[in-house]
C-alpha positions as a printed Julia matrix, in Angstrom:
354×3 Matrix{Float64}:
 158.68  126.81  116.45
 155.79  128.71  114.89
 154.25  132.09  115.71
 150.55  132.83  115.35
 148.03  135.63  115.81
 145.77  134.74  118.76
 142.52  135.92  117.17
 143.1   134.02  113.92
 144.19  130.9   115.81
 141.2   130.98  118.14
 138.74  131.6   115.31
 140.23  128.7   113.38
 139.9   126.37  116.36
 136.3   127.37  117.01
 135.33  127.1   113.35
 136.06  123.36  113.22
 136.2   122.13  116.82
 132.59  120.91  116.81
 133.63  118.24  114.28
 135.77  116.5   116.92
 134.68  113.05  118.04
 134.16  111.43  121.43
 137.35  110.54  123.24
 135.82  107.44  124.88
 135.75  105.86  121.4
 139.24  106.9   120.39
 141.29  109.56  122.25
 142.76  111.0   119.06
 139.27  111.92  117.83
 139.08  114.46  120.63
 142.14  116.27  119.3
 142.91  118.83  116.65
 145.6   117.86  114.17
 148.03  120.77  113.8
 150.35  120.61  110.79
 152.47  123.31  109.19
 152.07  123.82  105.45
 154.37  126.45  103.94
 153.82  129.62  105.95
 150.54  128.41  107.38
 149.07  126.11  110.0
 146.53  123.51  108.91
 144.02  122.55  111.63
 141.9   119.42  111.12
 139.11  117.83  113.19
 137.03  114.7   112.63
 134.71  112.22  114.31
 135.14  109.94  111.24
 131.7   110.99  109.92
 132.05  114.78  109.96
 135.4   116.39  109.17
 136.62  119.96  108.99
 139.84  121.7   108.06
 141.02  125.3   108.05
 144.32  127.06  107.39
 145.61  130.14  109.2
 148.7   132.23  108.59
 151.79  131.43  110.67
 155.44  132.37  110.87
 157.0   128.93  110.51
 160.57  128.44  111.67
 160.27  124.74  112.37
 157.74  122.18  111.09
 155.2   120.69  113.49
 152.83  117.76  113.01
 150.99  117.03  116.28
 147.59  116.27  117.79
 146.43  118.31  120.79
 143.29  117.91  122.91
 140.75  120.29  121.35
 139.13  121.54  124.56
 142.45  122.21  126.28
 143.87  123.94  123.22
 140.88  126.27  122.91
 141.06  127.19  126.61
 144.82  127.79  126.46
 144.69  129.98  123.35
 141.78  131.95  124.79
 143.84  132.68  127.93
 146.95  133.92  126.11
 147.93  137.31  124.69
 147.88  138.47  121.08
 151.02  136.72  119.8
 151.36  132.97  120.44
 154.26  130.61  119.84
 154.19  126.81  119.66
 157.32  124.75  120.14
 157.21  120.97  120.04
 160.56  119.22  120.32
 159.14  115.84  121.47
 155.86  114.56  122.94
 155.07  117.85  124.68
 153.95  121.06  122.98
 154.92  124.31  124.68
 152.35  127.01  123.92
 153.51  130.44  125.03
 152.64  134.12  125.05
 154.72  136.71  126.9
 155.78  135.16  130.2
 153.03  132.54  130.18
 153.82  128.95  129.18
 151.63  125.87  128.85
 153.11  122.41  128.38
 150.59  120.09  126.76
 150.96  116.38  126.04
 150.48  115.55  122.37
 149.29  112.44  120.56
 150.99  110.91  117.56
 149.6   112.42  114.36
 150.03  109.04  112.64
 147.06  107.83  114.69
 144.83  110.63  113.36
 142.42  109.41  110.64
 143.36  110.2   107.06
 140.85  112.69  105.74
 140.39  113.46  102.05
 139.13  116.9   101.04
 139.43  116.34   97.28
 137.23  118.85   95.44
 135.3   117.59   92.42
 134.13  119.5    89.34
 130.5   118.93   90.34
 129.68  121.98   92.45
 127.22  124.8    93.12
 127.92  128.24   94.56
 125.31  129.76   96.9
 125.23  133.19   98.48
 125.9   133.53  102.18
 122.52  135.13  102.91
 120.5   132.46  101.08
 122.44  129.57  102.58
 122.23  130.85  106.16
 118.54  131.66  105.73
 117.79  128.21  104.34
 119.73  126.36  107.03
 118.25  128.32  109.94
 114.7   127.77  108.72
 115.03  124.06  107.93
 117.26  122.53  110.61
 114.55  123.25  113.2
 112.45  120.56  111.49
 115.1   117.84  111.32
 115.08  114.8   113.58
 117.69  115.37  116.3
 118.37  111.72  117.03
 120.03  109.18  114.76
 121.79  109.47  111.44
 118.95  108.77  109.03
 117.2   110.66  106.24
 115.01  112.68  108.59
 118.09  113.99  110.42
 119.14  115.78  107.24
 118.08  118.7   105.08
 117.03  117.83  101.54
 118.55  120.1    98.86
 116.74  119.94   95.52
 118.43  121.74   92.6
 116.3   122.55   89.55
 118.72  124.34   87.18
 116.91  127.39   85.74
 114.08  126.97   88.25
 116.27  127.58   91.28
 116.51  125.3    94.28
 114.83  124.55   97.59
 115.72  123.23  101.02
 113.3   121.0   102.94
 113.39  119.21  106.29
 110.87  117.14  108.23
 110.89  115.01  111.37
 107.44  113.55  110.71
 105.66  116.04  112.98
 106.54  119.24  111.12
 108.12  120.37  107.88
 110.06  123.43  106.7
 110.38  124.41  103.06
 112.46  127.35  101.77
 112.49  128.13   98.04
 115.04  130.19   96.08
 114.74  131.48   92.51
 118.5   131.78   91.88
 119.7   129.85   88.81
 122.16  127.14   89.92
 122.7   125.24   86.63
 122.44  121.91   88.43
 119.83  119.22   88.92
 119.54  116.6    91.64
 118.42  115.91   95.18
 120.83  115.49   98.1
 120.15  114.93  101.8
 122.81  116.5   104.0
 123.12  115.9   107.79
 121.97  118.93  109.78
 125.05  118.79  112.06
 127.46  119.82  109.35
 125.14  122.57  108.12
 125.1   124.1   111.61
 128.9   123.94  111.68
 129.29  125.57  108.26
 127.13  128.62  108.99
 129.31  129.42  112.02
 132.27  130.03  109.7
 130.68  131.1   106.44
 132.23  133.94  104.39
 130.62  135.8   101.48
 129.6   132.67   99.61
 129.58  128.91   99.99
 130.85  126.38   97.47
 129.29  122.91   97.69
 131.12  120.04   96.0
 129.49  116.67   95.31
 131.66  113.61   94.81
 129.71  110.34   94.81
 128.31  109.85   98.3
 130.38  112.66   99.75
 129.76  116.39  100.03
 132.31  119.09  100.82
 131.59  122.7   101.75
 134.23  125.37  101.08
 134.01  128.81  102.65
 137.02  131.08  102.88
 139.97  128.92  104.0
 137.77  126.28  105.67
 136.5   122.94  104.36
 133.73  120.8   105.86
 133.15  117.23  104.72
 130.63  114.46  105.37
 128.79  111.56  103.79
 125.4   112.22  102.2
 122.41  110.43  103.73
 121.24  107.6   101.49
 117.67  106.72  100.62
 114.55  108.19   99.05
 113.46  111.35  100.83
 109.7   111.56  101.6
 107.62  113.05   98.8
 106.95  116.24  100.71
 104.93  117.88   97.92
 102.2   115.34   98.71
 102.29  116.24  102.41
 101.75  119.99  102.03
  98.01  120.75  101.7
  97.05  122.34   98.4
  93.92  123.94   99.85
  93.44  125.64  103.22
  89.87  127.02  103.39
  90.35  128.44  106.88
  92.91  131.25  107.03
  93.9   133.28  110.08
  96.42  136.14  110.08
  98.08  137.1   113.36
 100.81  139.5   114.43
 103.96  137.41  114.88
 105.28  139.21  117.96
 101.9   139.18  119.7
 101.59  135.44  119.12
 105.15  134.89  120.32
 104.57  136.76  123.58
 101.25  135.05  124.22
 102.63  131.57  123.57
 105.61  132.12  125.85
 103.28  133.2   128.67
 100.82  130.32  128.52
 103.64  127.81  127.96
 104.66  128.31  131.59
 101.74  126.09  132.59
 102.02  123.53  129.82
 102.46  119.83  130.48
 106.2   119.2   130.12
 105.55  115.75  128.67
 103.29  116.82  125.83
 103.7   120.62  125.43
 100.06  120.76  124.33
  98.57  124.18  123.69
  94.98  124.57  122.49
  94.44  127.23  119.82
  90.8   128.34  119.69
  90.21  130.6   116.67
  86.87  132.35  116.97
  85.55  135.46  115.2
  88.52  137.81  115.38
  90.16  136.3   118.45
  92.69  133.58  119.19
  92.29  132.04  122.62
  95.36  130.1   123.84
  95.12  127.63  126.72
  97.49  125.21  128.47
  97.22  123.07  131.58
  99.27  120.75  133.76
  99.1   119.09  137.16
  99.89  122.42  138.83
  97.22  124.52  137.12
  96.41  126.19  133.83
  96.98  129.37  131.79
  94.9   131.27  129.25
  95.46  134.28  127.02
  93.63  135.97  124.15
  94.98  138.01  121.26
  93.4   139.58  118.19
  93.47  137.69  114.91
  92.06  138.19  111.46
  89.71  135.22  111.21
  86.05  134.77  110.43
  84.73  131.48  111.74
  85.57  129.01  114.48
  88.14  126.22  114.85
  89.72  124.64  117.91
  93.02  122.87  117.25
  95.94  121.75  119.45
  99.67  121.95  118.76
 102.96  121.25  120.46
 103.74  124.84  121.46
 107.5   124.31  120.99
 106.96  123.51  117.33
 104.95  126.68  116.84
 107.46  128.82  118.74
 110.46  127.51  116.81
 108.7   128.06  113.51
 107.57  131.63  114.09
 110.92  132.6   115.65
 112.58  131.56  112.39
 110.22  133.8   110.39
 111.34  137.32  109.5
 107.88  138.5   108.47
 105.73  140.7   110.73
 102.64  138.51  110.42
 102.0   134.78  110.29
  99.2   133.2   108.26
  97.67  129.95  109.53
  96.27  127.87  106.68
  93.91  125.3   108.22
  91.32  122.75  107.23
  90.22  120.65  110.21
  91.4   120.02  113.77
  92.97  116.74  112.65
  94.7   117.8   109.43
  98.02  119.52  108.82
  98.25  123.27  109.33
 100.6   125.42  107.25
 102.17  128.53  108.74
 103.26  131.0   106.08
 105.57  133.91  106.72
 108.73  134.2   104.66
 108.81  130.41  104.29
 106.45  127.45  104.47
 106.2   125.7   107.85
 103.83  122.78  108.3
 102.75  121.36  111.67
 100.68  118.28  112.45
  98.11  118.91  115.19
  97.78  116.94  118.41
  94.55  115.0   118.7
  92.51  115.86  121.79
  90.03  113.6   123.57
  86.45  114.66  123.72
């Protein structure tokens, strides 16, 4: 039997549960592996590509080594009181608190994949604030489908020149640069899924270990592991325009509110919104089979340019910016536009007929 603190147990479950796999492939992938280690409980999850492990304190009176359905375990622990006990004499785990008992069928831990979390000497240490900032501003530009290069975030380490994080799905690109010295060189493409998982459980800093084609993140008592994405990442420096003769500066919140209003009448298949910059004003327009919407806000711009974007791309980019204003760096209606706030965000326009 072991005794655990509910809050610590629940936080541990939630920190790694998203790394569980689909049970229709293999039922054990939908479980959490619970194993006592000294006076602690090790919790492991994996879908065979992404893996995570955390350790929480426990009063261990009897060793356990079981696999329990992750969804059921989270719901049970969430429903119990502050002090929880687990007793597992055979194929059933009894999870109790006060007068409440749950009997849960377990799976054999021998069927759980063997996961290695061996830490190499090749590592970098990044601050929590920088890492979270970089992830939040780049994952919006990753491809959501598939497990290829464009579904990852490219980390480029430049020793004394700092490092940067870049992501692109072919329609937009995010680039966040940091001046912190990392004493490491190299480029690594890391799947966005694991980055989203790590920032949910990050402590004061994040240690990133590189071991061949594998990367491991260590934060607090948690470890997250996955394979790096192989291949040559696009040469994004060549994609970002060096010159943008047409510049417009707009209040971020005003643009956000205006976009959200006109988006109500956008075509759900294309999300097209026409941006008409003209002598101090930005006129936004959308249309669909049910009608159209228009709105006008003030902008610092001298000249005229009509250009169309997927409004969702614009919204996601400016929502990730912490600056009060957004600068549009433009050239023509058919060339890439760069939005600058507290990071670089590039969007390809949508070509309009006529």
